[in-house]
N, C-alpha and C positions, 0 to 999 in steps of 0.2 A: 625731140631733143631741143630744138629751137624754142618751143613753147616753154620748156622747163627753165631755160636761161632767161627768157623774157619775163616769166612769172617772178623769178627771184630778183631780177633787176627792178621790176616794178614794185615788188614788195618792199625792197629796201628804200626806194625813192619816195613812194607815195603811201605805202601801207596798202593792204588789200581789203576790199569790201567783200561782203558775202557774194554779191553778184559777180564780181570779177573772179573771185575764187571758184565759184561754181562754173562759170563759163570757161575758164582755163582748164578745169578738170574735164569738162564735157569735150573740149577740143582734143585734149590729151588721150581721151578714151575712145577715139574714133576707131583705132585698130581693133580694140576689143569688141566694139559694137559691130564691126564688119568681119569678124573672124570666120563666120560660116561662109560668107561670100568669098573671102580670100582662099579658104580651103577648097571650095568648090571650083574655083577658077584656076588654081595652081597645082593642086594635088590630083593626079590622074586616077580615074577609075580603073578597074581591072582590064577593061578592053583597050585602054590607051596607055597602059603602064610602060610599054616599051618606048614611047615617044618622048617622055619627059623623065628627067632624073628625079624621082620622087624623094629619094634620100636627101639630096642637096636642097630641094625645094622645101621640104619639111624642116630641115636644119635651119635654113635661112629664116623661115617663118617663125620658128621657135626663138631664134636669137633676137629677131625684131620684137617679138612679143615680150621677151624678158627685159630688153632694153626699155621698152615703153613702161612696163611695170615698175622697174627700178627708178626711172625718171619721175613718174608720178609719186612714188613713195617718198623720194627725196623732196619733191616740191611740197607735198602735203606736210611733211615733217618740218621743212623750213618755214612754212607759214605758221605752223603751230608754235615753233620756237619764237618767231617774231611776235606773235600775238601774246604768248606767255610773258615775254619780256615787257610788253606794253601793259598787260594786266598787273604785273608786279610793280611797275612804276606808278600806276594809278592807285594801287593799294597803299603804297607809301604816301602818296599825296593825300589819300583819304585819312590815313593815320595821323598826318600832321594837321589836317583841317577837316574833321569829321562832319562839319556843318555845311560844307560846300556842296550844294545840290548838283552843280554841273559835273563835278568830279564823280559823285556817286552815280549819276545818270550815265556818264561815259564809261565808268567801270562796269556797270551792269551790261551795257551794250557790248563792250569788248569781251566780257565773260561769255555772253551768249555766242558771239562770233567764234570764240575759242572752242566752245563745246561743239559747234557745228563742224569746225575743222577737225576736231578729234573724232567726231562720228564718221567723217569721211574715211578714216582709216579702216573702219568696219565695212563700209561700202566698197572700198578698194579691195578688201579681202574677198568679198563676194564676187566682184567683177573678175578678179584674177582667177579665182577657182572656176568660174563658169567658162572663161576663155580657155583655160588649160584642159578642162574636161572635154570641150569640143575638139581642141587640138589633138588630144590623145585618142579620142574616138576615131579620128580620121587618119592620123599619122602613125599610130602605134606599130603598124606592120612595116613601116618604112624607116622610121627614125625613133630612137629612144635616147633622150637627152642624158648626158653624163650623170647628173644628180639623181635621176630616177634609177639608172642602172645600179649605182652604188647603194641606194637605200633599199632596193628590193633584194639585194644579195645577202 
């Protein structure tokens, strides 16, 4: 959550480079990268099921996972919106002065950055699907999230 607000503040103040954007997403994806470890250390196996509240543990893990997914989605979309606005401004400048090579060069650079950010939405979908698959494989007998219950009925 803190990284999300830092990214948005940084984006508005400085603009975001590809490197900063990628590093922020990498940091925000730590939970998804460590989902297997989190499940192995918090959700009990059958032999230890009486010692830990698996329902509550799975519920908390699911809620944390959903919050992380939503924060990343908002961060990516905020970056895309900011870059789109910049690309629009550069297009207007190019329309006024089509011979200005600096503007053309900057426009191409920002369009490339925008495409990279847009492609991150696809990457995010894959990361989210993978994390949820692992979660459901391990927690399905303990906890079924409300959205899943409704859609399967």
